[in-house]
Kinemage of the C-alpha trace (Angstrom):
@kinemage 1
@onewidth
@group {chain A} dominant
@subgroup {mainchain}
@vectorlist {calphas} color= white
{ca met a 1} P -36.012 -26.749 -24.588
{ca ser a 2} L -33.384 -26.044 -26.519
{ca ser a 3} L -32.050 -29.081 -29.457
{ca asp a 4} L -29.391 -29.931 -27.451
{ca ser a 5} L -32.285 -31.562 -25.213
{ca ile a 6} L -31.134 -35.194 -23.474
{ca lys a 7} L -32.807 -37.693 -25.585
{ca phe a 8} L -32.943 -40.500 -22.811
{ca leu a 9} L -35.735 -42.465 -25.043
{ca glu a 10} L -36.205 -41.870 -28.071
{ca gly a 11} L -39.546 -42.810 -30.780
{ca lys a 12} L -40.904 -41.585 -34.183
{ca arg a 13} L -42.905 -38.943 -32.232
{ca val a 14} L -42.231 -38.362 -28.900
{ca tyr a 15} L -39.373 -39.153 -26.884
{ca leu a 16} L -37.914 -39.279 -23.274
{ca arg a 17} L -35.577 -36.648 -21.462
{ca pro a 18} L -35.143 -37.245 -17.364
{ca ile a 19} L -36.688 -34.805 -15.416
{ca glu a 20} L -34.860 -30.384 -14.372
{ca asn a 21} L -35.601 -28.681 -12.360
{ca glu a 22} L -36.830 -26.330 -15.037
{ca asp a 23} L -39.952 -28.698 -15.283
{ca leu a 24} L -41.099 -27.433 -12.004
{ca asp a 25} L -43.911 -24.664 -12.440
{ca phe a 26} L -44.307 -27.370 -16.355
{ca phe a 27} L -45.703 -29.441 -13.559
{ca tyr a 28} L -47.459 -26.970 -11.080
{ca lys a 29} L -49.346 -25.565 -13.786
{ca lys a 30} L -50.386 -28.134 -16.238
{ca ala a 31} L -50.361 -31.121 -14.525
{ca leu a 32} L -51.862 -30.460 -11.247
{ca trp a 33} L -54.405 -28.032 -11.631
{ca asp a 34} L -56.005 -29.941 -14.876
{ca glu a 35} L -59.762 -30.406 -13.070
{ca glu a 36} L -59.582 -33.274 -16.013
{ca gly a 37} L -56.220 -34.259 -15.596
{ca arg a 38} L -56.530 -34.214 -11.740
{ca arg a 39} L -60.065 -37.326 -11.872
{ca leu a 40} L -58.513 -39.550 -14.649
{ca thr a 41} L -55.865 -39.563 -11.419
{ca gly a 42} L -57.743 -39.699 -8.901
{ca thr a 43} L -56.186 -36.857 -7.075
{ca gln a 44} L -57.953 -34.816 -4.715
{ca ala a 45} L -54.146 -33.576 -2.932
{ca val a 46} L -53.709 -29.492 -2.478
{ca phe a 47} L -50.387 -28.764 -4.264
{ca ser a 48} L -47.665 -26.042 -3.377
{ca arg a 49} L -44.740 -24.925 -5.285
{ca val a 50} L -42.779 -25.792 -2.201
{ca gly a 51} L -44.638 -29.211 -2.570
{ca val a 52} L -43.498 -29.335 -5.650
{ca gln a 53} L -39.921 -28.910 -5.394
{ca asn a 54} L -40.058 -31.250 -2.312
{ca trp a 55} L -41.221 -34.152 -4.184
{ca phe a 56} L -38.144 -33.064 -7.123
{ca glu a 57} L -35.505 -33.585 -4.086
{ca arg a 58} L -36.836 -37.065 -3.240
{ca ile a 59} L -37.281 -38.565 -6.138
{ca ser a 60} L -33.760 -36.999 -7.440
{ca thr a 61} L -31.651 -39.498 -5.089
{ca asp a 62} L -34.411 -42.824 -5.039
{ca ser a 63} L -32.968 -45.488 -7.415
{ca ser a 64} L -36.426 -47.152 -7.222
{ca arg a 65} L -37.572 -45.118 -10.139
{ca val a 66} L -37.963 -43.422 -12.883
{ca asp a 67} L -39.491 -40.134 -14.063
{ca leu a 68} L -39.001 -38.811 -17.249
{ca ile a 69} L -40.572 -35.656 -19.451
{ca leu a 70} L -42.351 -36.755 -22.100
{ca cys a 71} L -41.130 -34.380 -25.271
{ca leu a 72} L -42.310 -34.022 -28.944
{ca gln a 73} L -39.830 -34.763 -30.960
{ca asp a 74} L -41.011 -31.787 -33.466
{ca ser a 75} L -40.862 -28.974 -31.564
{ca asp a 76} L -39.935 -30.445 -27.544
{ca arg a 77} L -42.416 -29.150 -26.942
{ca pro a 78} L -42.728 -31.425 -23.243
{ca ile a 79} L -46.591 -32.762 -23.428
{ca gly a 80} L -46.640 -34.935 -20.683
{ca asp a 81} L -44.661 -37.520 -18.050
{ca leu a 82} L -43.753 -41.225 -17.334
{ca ala a 83} L -43.189 -43.146 -14.377
{ca met a 84} L -41.222 -46.722 -13.540
{ca leu a 85} L -41.573 -47.070 -10.286
{ca glu a 86} L -41.022 -49.276 -7.830
{ca ile a 87} L -37.966 -51.167 -9.312
{ca asp a 88} L -37.580 -54.175 -7.816
{ca his a 89} L -34.566 -56.309 -9.137
{ca gln a 90} L -34.452 -59.743 -6.873
{ca asn a 91} L -37.946 -60.291 -8.589
{ca arg a 92} L -37.644 -58.574 -12.305
{ca lys a 93} L -40.941 -56.051 -11.512
{ca ala a 94} L -42.345 -52.797 -11.899
{ca val a 95} L -45.322 -50.042 -11.553
{ca val a 96} L -45.355 -47.159 -14.261
{ca arg a 97} L -48.609 -44.725 -15.047
{ca val a 98} L -48.009 -41.825 -17.589
{ca ser a 99} L -50.112 -38.410 -17.934
{ca ile a 100} L -50.817 -36.438 -21.152
{ca phe a 101} L -51.208 -33.347 -19.629
{ca asp a 102} L -51.531 -31.386 -22.504
{ca arg a 103} L -55.394 -31.963 -23.768
{ca asp a 104} L -54.526 -30.957 -27.458
{ca tyr a 105} L -52.499 -34.139 -27.117
{ca trp a 106} L -54.986 -36.592 -25.408
{ca gly a 107} L -55.891 -39.513 -28.260
{ca lys a 108} L -53.693 -39.540 -30.578
{ca gly a 109} L -51.227 -42.021 -30.163
{ca tyr a 110} L -48.285 -39.852 -27.884
{ca gly a 111} L -48.476 -41.701 -24.681
{ca ser a 112} L -48.778 -45.397 -26.465
{ca glu a 113} L -45.344 -44.075 -27.315
{ca gly a 114} L -43.848 -42.949 -25.084
{ca met a 115} L -45.696 -46.689 -22.565
{ca ser a 116} L -44.088 -47.776 -25.247
{ca leu a 117} L -40.611 -46.425 -25.073
{ca val a 118} L -40.710 -47.150 -20.995
{ca leu a 119} L -41.731 -50.822 -21.424
{ca glu a 120} L -39.041 -51.819 -24.174
{ca tyr a 121} L -36.235 -49.988 -21.086
{ca gly a 122} L -37.575 -52.081 -18.552
{ca phe a 123} L -38.346 -54.816 -20.999
{ca gly a 124} L -34.666 -54.246 -22.805
{ca ile a 125} L -32.576 -52.961 -19.650
{ca leu a 126} L -33.655 -52.890 -16.925
{ca asn a 127} L -34.604 -56.985 -17.162
{ca leu a 128} L -37.708 -56.887 -16.484
{ca asn a 129} L -40.080 -59.488 -16.251
{ca arg a 130} L -43.438 -58.318 -15.499
{ca val a 131} L -44.784 -54.253 -15.253
{ca gly a 132} L -47.676 -53.672 -13.896
{ca leu a 133} L -49.978 -50.426 -13.635
{ca asp a 134} L -53.386 -49.171 -12.371
{ca val a 135} L -56.259 -47.402 -13.990
{ca phe a 136} L -59.456 -46.113 -12.376
{ca ala a 137} L -62.324 -47.843 -14.609
{ca phe a 138} L -63.989 -44.841 -16.142
{ca asn a 139} L -60.477 -44.187 -17.695
{ca glu a 140} L -61.904 -46.185 -20.760
{ca arg a 141} L -59.433 -44.327 -23.144
{ca ala a 142} L -56.234 -45.229 -21.486
{ca ile a 143} L -57.254 -49.115 -20.714
{ca ala a 144} L -58.016 -49.273 -24.463
{ca ser a 145} L -54.241 -48.028 -25.284
{ca tyr a 146} L -52.461 -49.942 -22.351
{ca lys a 147} L -54.338 -53.297 -23.586
{ca lys a 148} L -52.415 -52.354 -27.409
{ca leu a 149} L -48.847 -53.267 -25.594
{ca gly a 150} L -50.450 -56.487 -24.639
{ca phe a 151} L -51.848 -55.431 -20.584
{ca gln a 152} L -54.515 -57.716 -18.910
{ca gln a 153} L -56.588 -57.144 -16.284
{ca glu a 154} L -55.369 -59.110 -13.058
{ca gly a 155} L -57.986 -57.672 -10.719
{ca arg a 156} L -60.131 -55.061 -9.274
{ca ile a 157} L -60.041 -53.735 -6.405
{ca arg a 158} L -64.244 -52.116 -5.805
{ca glu a 159} L -64.390 -48.086 -4.833
{ca asp a 160} L -61.350 -47.499 -4.824
{ca leu a 161} L -61.468 -44.131 -5.499
{ca phe a 162} L -64.195 -41.575 -4.183
{ca tyr a 163} L -64.406 -38.521 -6.055
{ca asp a 164} L -66.607 -36.241 -7.181
{ca gly a 165} L -69.538 -37.685 -4.116
{ca glu a 166} L -69.663 -40.859 -6.010
{ca tyr a 167} L -66.884 -44.509 -5.597
{ca his a 168} L -64.677 -46.138 -8.703
{ca asp a 169} L -63.238 -49.250 -9.372
{ca ser a 170} L -59.843 -49.576 -9.920
{ca ile a 171} L -58.049 -52.359 -12.394
{ca leu a 172} L -54.830 -53.792 -12.045
{ca met a 173} L -53.063 -54.535 -15.403
{ca gly a 174} L -50.033 -56.380 -16.205
{ca val a 175} L -47.126 -56.627 -19.475
{ca met a 176} L -44.791 -59.656 -19.339
{ca lys a 177} L -41.747 -59.517 -20.974
{ca asp a 178} L -42.998 -62.097 -23.953
{ca glu a 179} L -46.196 -60.063 -24.366
{ca phe a 180} L -45.503 -56.542 -25.078
{ca arg a 181} L -46.305 -55.408 -28.010
{ca lys a 182} L -44.445 -52.500 -29.533
{ca val a 183} L -46.251 -49.576 -29.934
{ca glu a 184} L -45.018 -46.802 -32.764
């Protein structure tokens, strides 16, 4: 992306911008087929390029969600995505998810910084009171990141995912507006 990219939400090291049609090849090649990324997200589906295009067209007009690309400030390089889903203005709640596609950027705090920006937006602009997520119990790095932001475990769904011949629990986590801790 060029330096005139839209920077919807900006942090010190990362920024978030809307997903554009030009990003779909990035999604298709980087996000959907990385073996470890698929394991961490429990992805078992088979995707086609046309299917990705159809997904993009469907989400582009869905007002109950905000889908964003996570980019590095210093190079505009896209390294992942974040989404705020199931935005419910009446009950002031939503669900979030984050994925860093490029393993070179795992464990360096980029996902936490991006998630912090999305939570600030959700609590400060959308006036949400609660944001939730679920994460598989084996994804300890993500759980630690979420706890840094103020998320607390609210429940556990036993044997929620069957992947590679094994069952895995899903951990339900949530953060209230007054529990959120900004990460930079």
